[in-house]
C-alpha positions as CSV (number, residue, x, y, z in Angstrom):
1,M,4.1,-14.1,22.3
2,N,0.7,-13.8,22.4
3,K,1.5,-11.7,18.9
4,L,3.9,-14.3,17.7
5,L,0.9,-16.9,18.2
6,F,-1.8,-14.6,16.7
7,T,0.6,-14.0,13.7
8,F,1.5,-17.5,13.2
9,A,-2.1,-19.0,13.4
10,V,-3.3,-16.6,10.8
11,I,-0.6,-17.5,8.4
12,I,-0.9,-21.0,9.0
13,V,-4.6,-21.3,9.0
14,S,-5.3,-19.2,6.0
15,L,-2.7,-21.4,3.7
16,V,-4.1,-24.6,5.4
17,A,-7.7,-23.6,4.5
18,G,-7.0,-22.8,0.8
19,Y,-4.9,-25.7,0.6
20,A,-7.8,-27.8,2.1
21,I,-10.5,-26.4,-0.6
22,Q,-7.9,-27.2,-3.4
23,R,-7.3,-30.9,-2.7
24,A,-11.6,-30.7,-1.7
25,A,-12.0,-29.7,-5.2
26,R,-9.9,-31.9,-6.7
27,Q,-11.0,-34.8,-5.4
28,G,-14.5,-34.1,-6.0
29,R,-15.3,-33.2,-2.1
30,V,-17.1,-29.9,-3.2
31,R,-18.7,-28.9,-6.1
32,L,-16.0,-27.0,-7.2
33,D,-14.2,-27.5,-10.6
34,E,-10.9,-25.9,-11.7
35,T,-12.6,-23.1,-13.4
36,A,-14.7,-22.5,-10.3
37,L,-11.6,-22.9,-8.3
38,V,-10.0,-20.3,-10.1
39,S,-12.7,-17.9,-10.0
40,L,-12.5,-18.2,-6.4
41,R,-9.0,-17.7,-5.6
42,R,-9.6,-14.5,-8.0
43,R,-12.4,-13.5,-6.3
44,S,-10.8,-14.1,-2.6
45,Q,-7.5,-11.8,-4.2
46,W,-9.6,-9.0,-5.8
47,L,-11.5,-8.3,-2.5
48,A,-8.0,-8.4,-0.4
49,L,-6.2,-5.9,-3.1
50,F,-9.1,-3.5,-4.0
51,G,-11.0,-3.5,-0.8
52,C,-9.2,-4.9,2.6
53,I,-5.8,-3.5,1.7
54,P,-6.5,-0.6,0.3
55,L,-8.8,0.5,3.1
56,S,-6.8,-0.5,6.0
57,A,-3.9,1.6,4.3
58,M,-6.3,4.7,3.8
59,L,-8.0,4.8,7.4
60,S,-4.6,4.1,8.7
61,L,-2.9,7.2,6.9
62,W,-5.7,9.6,7.9
63,G,-4.5,9.0,11.4
64,L,-1.3,9.8,11.3
65,P,-0.9,12.5,13.8
66,E,2.2,14.7,12.1
67,P,3.3,13.7,8.9
68,E,7.3,13.8,9.0
69,P,8.7,14.8,6.0
70,R,11.7,12.1,6.2
71,L,8.9,9.4,5.6
72,L,9.0,10.4,2.1
73,A,12.1,8.5,1.2
74,L,9.9,5.4,2.2
75,P,8.8,4.4,-1.5
76,L,12.8,4.6,-2.3
77,L,13.4,2.3,0.5
78,G,11.1,-0.3,-0.8
79,L,12.7,-0.2,-4.4
80,A,15.9,0.0,-2.9
81,S,15.4,-3.5,-1.2
82,W,13.7,-5.1,-4.5
83,I,17.3,-4.0,-6.3
84,C,19.2,-5.2,-3.6
85,G,17.5,-8.6,-3.5
86,S,17.6,-8.7,-7.3
87,G,21.2,-7.8,-7.4
88,L,22.4,-10.7,-4.6
89,A,20.2,-13.1,-6.6
90,I,22.0,-12.4,-9.8
91,A,25.2,-12.8,-8.2
92,L,24.4,-15.9,-5.9
93,G,23.4,-17.1,-9.7
94,R,26.6,-16.8,-11.2
95,L,28.3,-18.0,-8.0
96,L,26.4,-21.2,-8.3
97,R,26.9,-21.7,-12.1
98,L,23.1,-22.0,-13.0
99,D,21.9,-22.0,-16.2
100,R,19.5,-19.1,-17.6
101,A,16.4,-20.9,-16.4
102,R,17.2,-21.7,-12.8
103,A,19.0,-18.5,-12.7
104,G,16.1,-16.3,-14.3
105,S,13.9,-18.1,-11.5
106,L,16.6,-17.1,-8.6
107,F,16.5,-13.6,-9.8
108,C,12.6,-13.6,-9.4
109,C,12.8,-15.3,-5.6
110,G,15.5,-12.6,-4.8
111,A,13.4,-9.6,-6.4
112,F,9.9,-10.3,-5.1
113,S,8.9,-10.5,-1.4
114,N,5.7,-11.1,0.4
115,I,5.1,-7.5,1.6
116,G,1.0,-7.2,0.8
117,A,0.2,-10.2,2.9
118,V,2.9,-11.6,5.6
119,G,4.8,-8.4,5.9
120,S,1.7,-6.1,6.7
121,L,0.4,-8.6,8.8
122,T,3.6,-8.9,10.8
123,C,3.7,-5.1,10.9
124,V,0.1,-4.6,12.1
125,V,0.6,-7.3,14.9
126,F,3.8,-6.8,16.2
127,L,3.7,-2.6,16.0
128,G,-0.2,-2.1,15.5
129,E,-1.8,0.2,13.2
130,S,0.1,3.1,12.6
131,A,2.8,1.0,10.9
132,I,0.1,0.0,8.2
133,A,0.4,3.5,6.6
134,L,4.1,3.2,6.8
135,V,3.8,-0.1,5.1
136,A,1.6,1.7,1.9
137,L,4.0,4.1,1.5
138,Y,6.8,1.5,1.5
139,R,5.2,-0.7,-1.1
140,L,4.3,2.0,-3.8
141,F,6.4,1.5,-6.2
142,E,6.1,-2.1,-6.3
143,E,3.7,-2.6,-9.0
144,L,6.1,-0.2,-11.4
145,F,8.9,-2.5,-10.4
146,F,7.3,-5.6,-11.1
147,F,6.1,-4.7,-14.0
148,G,8.7,-2.0,-15.3
149,I,11.9,-4.0,-14.1
150,G,10.9,-7.5,-13.0
151,M,9.1,-9.2,-15.8
152,P,11.3,-7.7,-18.6
153,V,14.5,-9.4,-17.3
154,A,12.9,-12.4,-16.4
155,R,11.5,-12.7,-19.9
156,W,15.3,-11.7,-20.9
157,Y,16.4,-15.2,-18.9
158,G,13.8,-17.1,-20.4
159,S,14.2,-16.2,-24.0
160,G,17.5,-14.3,-24.6
161,G,15.7,-11.0,-25.5
162,K,16.6,-8.0,-24.2
163,P,14.5,-6.3,-21.4
164,T,12.7,-3.3,-22.5
165,L,10.3,-1.2,-20.6
166,R,8.0,-1.6,-23.4
167,A,6.8,-4.6,-21.3
168,F,5.9,-2.2,-18.8
169,R,1.9,-2.0,-17.8
170,P,0.3,-0.3,-15.3
171,D,-1.3,-2.4,-12.8
172,P,-4.8,-1.9,-11.0
173,M,-3.5,-2.5,-8.0
174,L,-1.2,0.6,-8.3
175,G,-4.2,2.8,-8.9
176,A,-6.0,1.6,-6.1
177,V,-3.3,1.8,-3.6
178,I,-2.7,5.3,-5.1
179,G,-6.3,6.3,-4.6
180,A,-6.4,5.0,-0.8
181,L,-2.8,7.2,-0.3
182,L,-4.3,10.0,-1.8
183,C,-7.2,10.0,0.1
184,G,-5.8,9.1,3.6
185,I,-3.8,12.1,2.8
186,A,-6.6,14.5,1.8
187,L,-8.4,13.9,5.0
188,N,-5.3,14.0,7.0
189,R,-3.8,17.2,5.9
190,L,-7.9,18.5,6.0
191,G,-8.0,17.9,9.3
192,V,-11.2,16.1,9.6
193,P,-11.6,14.1,12.7
194,R,-11.4,10.2,12.4
195,P,-13.6,8.3,14.4
196,A,-11.7,6.1,16.8
197,V,-13.6,2.9,15.6
198,C,-11.6,3.5,12.3
199,G,-8.2,2.1,14.0
200,I,-9.9,-0.9,14.8
201,I,-11.4,-1.6,10.8
202,A,-7.8,-0.7,9.7
203,S,-6.5,-3.7,11.3
204,A,-9.4,-5.6,11.2
205,S,-9.1,-4.9,7.3
206,M,-5.1,-5.5,7.2
207,V,-5.9,-9.0,8.7
208,L,-8.8,-10.0,6.8
209,G,-6.9,-8.9,3.9
210,T,-3.9,-10.7,4.5
211,A,-6.2,-14.1,5.2
212,L,-7.7,-13.8,1.8
213,L,-4.6,-13.6,0.2
214,L,-3.0,-16.6,2.0
215,A,-6.0,-18.6,1.2
216,A,-5.9,-17.6,-2.4
217,I,-2.1,-18.8,-2.7
218,G,-3.4,-22.3,-0.7
219,M,-5.7,-22.9,-3.4
220,G,-3.1,-22.8,-6.3
221,L,0.0,-24.1,-4.2
222,R,1.6,-27.1,-5.4
223,L,4.3,-28.4,-3.0
224,S,7.3,-29.9,-4.5
225,S,10.6,-31.3,-3.1
226,L,13.2,-29.4,-1.6
227,G,16.1,-32.0,-2.0
228,A,16.9,-31.1,-5.6
229,Y,17.2,-27.3,-4.8
230,R,18.9,-26.8,-1.4
231,R,21.6,-24.4,-2.5
232,E,19.2,-22.1,-4.2
233,A,16.4,-22.2,-1.7
234,L,19.1,-21.6,1.5
235,G,20.8,-18.8,-0.7
236,V,17.8,-17.4,-0.9
237,A,16.5,-17.2,2.4
238,A,20.3,-15.4,3.2
239,I,19.5,-13.0,0.7
240,K,15.5,-12.4,1.8
241,F,16.6,-12.7,6.3
242,V,20.1,-11.3,6.2
243,G,21.3,-9.3,2.8
244,V,18.2,-7.2,2.2
245,P,17.5,-6.2,5.9
246,L,21.2,-5.1,6.6
247,V,21.0,-2.9,3.4
248,V,17.7,-1.4,3.6
249,A,17.4,-1.1,7.6
250,G,20.7,0.6,7.6
251,L,19.9,3.0,5.4
252,A,16.4,3.6,7.6
253,W,18.4,4.0,10.5
254,T,21.0,6.7,8.3
255,I,18.0,8.9,7.3
256,G,17.3,8.7,11.3
257,Y,14.0,6.7,10.9
258,G,15.0,5.4,14.7
259,A,14.3,9.2,16.0
260,I,10.5,8.9,14.6
261,D,7.5,8.3,16.3
262,G,9.8,6.2,18.8
263,G,11.6,3.8,15.9
264,L,8.3,3.0,14.0
265,P,9.2,3.9,11.1
266,L,13.1,2.0,11.3
267,K,10.9,-1.6,13.0
268,T,8.7,-1.2,10.0
269,V,11.2,-1.0,7.3
270,L,13.0,-3.9,9.3
271,I,10.4,-6.1,9.2
272,V,9.0,-5.5,5.7
273,S,12.5,-5.9,4.3
274,A,12.8,-9.5,6.0
275,M,9.8,-11.1,4.1
276,P,10.0,-14.6,2.0
277,V,9.6,-15.0,-1.3
278,A,6.4,-13.8,-2.9
279,M,3.6,-15.9,-4.5
280,N,4.1,-13.7,-7.4
281,A,7.9,-14.6,-8.0
282,L,6.3,-18.0,-9.4
283,M,4.5,-16.2,-12.3
284,P,7.4,-14.9,-14.9
285,P,9.0,-18.1,-14.6
286,S,5.7,-20.1,-15.7
287,L,5.0,-17.4,-18.2
288,Y,8.9,-17.5,-19.7
289,G,10.0,-21.2,-19.1
290,L,12.3,-20.8,-16.2
291,D,12.6,-23.6,-13.7
292,L,9.3,-23.3,-12.0
293,D,10.4,-26.0,-9.5
294,L,13.0,-24.0,-8.2
295,A,11.0,-20.8,-7.7
296,N,8.4,-23.2,-5.9
297,A,11.0,-24.6,-3.7
298,C,12.6,-21.5,-2.8
299,W,8.9,-20.5,-1.7
300,I,8.2,-23.0,0.2
301,F,11.7,-22.9,2.2
302,S,11.3,-19.2,3.0
303,T,8.0,-19.4,4.0
304,A,8.8,-22.2,6.3
305,A,11.3,-20.2,7.5
306,L,9.3,-17.5,9.4
307,V,8.9,-20.2,12.4
308,V,12.5,-18.7,13.1
309,V,12.3,-15.5,11.6
310,L,9.5,-13.7,13.0
311,P,10.6,-14.4,16.7
312,A,13.9,-13.0,15.7
313,L,12.3,-9.9,14.2
314,L,9.7,-9.5,17.6
315,A,12.9,-9.6,20.0
316,I,15.0,-7.1,17.8
317,T,12.0,-4.8,17.3
318,A,11.1,-5.2,20.8
319,A,14.5,-4.3,21.9
320,L,15.2,-1.1,19.3
C-alpha cells in the first residue's frame, strides 16, 4: 500500500504543481510570460531527459549481477508493444469509422505510451532499483520508432502523403540513453565495484526525473471535455491496459522472463507495457492538423485510469 500511495503522490503532486505554475503565470500571479513558461518547461525536460534518467539507467545497469543473454530481447519487446498499440488503434479507427483527422490522432494515442515518466517510476517503486536498467533496455528503440515510423504515419493521416523514412531524424535523447547504457555495461563488464550509495542515487534520480517530466507536462496541460470522445477514450484504454500487455507480457513469458531473477524482467515488461498515453502523442496531431482534442481526451482519460490500473499491476506483480 505504501508503494502505491507513493507512486500516486509523485504523479499527482508533480502534475498539479506544473499546472498550478501554468495557471499562476497566465493569471499574472508570478512573473512568467509565455516565453519564460516555455523555457521553464524545456529546462525541466532537459534536466530529466539528459541528466536524471540516463544517470539512473547507467548506475542501475552497472549494478546488474549477471547479465542474462535473453534480456537482449527487451528492446524488441518494446518495439513490439508500440507496433501492437499502433495496429490495434488503426483497427479501432476503422471499426468506429473515424475520419482521417480522428483516426490519425487515435493512431498516435495507441502508438505512444508514457514509459519514461509513469512507467519508470512505477517499476522502481514496485520492483526496486534493479528494474531501472531493464526499463532503459526496453525503451532503446523508442526514439527510432517515434521519428522513423510514428511521425511519418501521423503526417500521412494529416496530409494524405506517403509515409517515408526520410522523415526520420535522430533525437539527442537517443544518444543520451545509448551513452548511459554503454557506460553502465562497460563498468559492469570490467568488474568495477559499484559503491552501495549508487543504488540510492539511481532510485532517487529516477523519481526526480519523473517529477520533472510530469511537472513539465502540467505546465503545458490543456484540459478538455471527454464527452465528445467517450468511445475513442475507452477504446484506447482497452488497447493500453489490456490488448498490448496481453501480447507483450505473453511474449516475455514465452521467452522465459518469468524464470530470471525471481521474474523481475517479466514483471517489468508487464508494467511498462500497460502504461497510459504519452504526452508526446499530442505532438503529431498539433503539427499535422489531426484532432488534437481527441488526443488530449485520450491522454487525460488513460492517465486518470491509473487509479484503477496501478493497484491491479501491484497485485499481479506481487502474485507472479
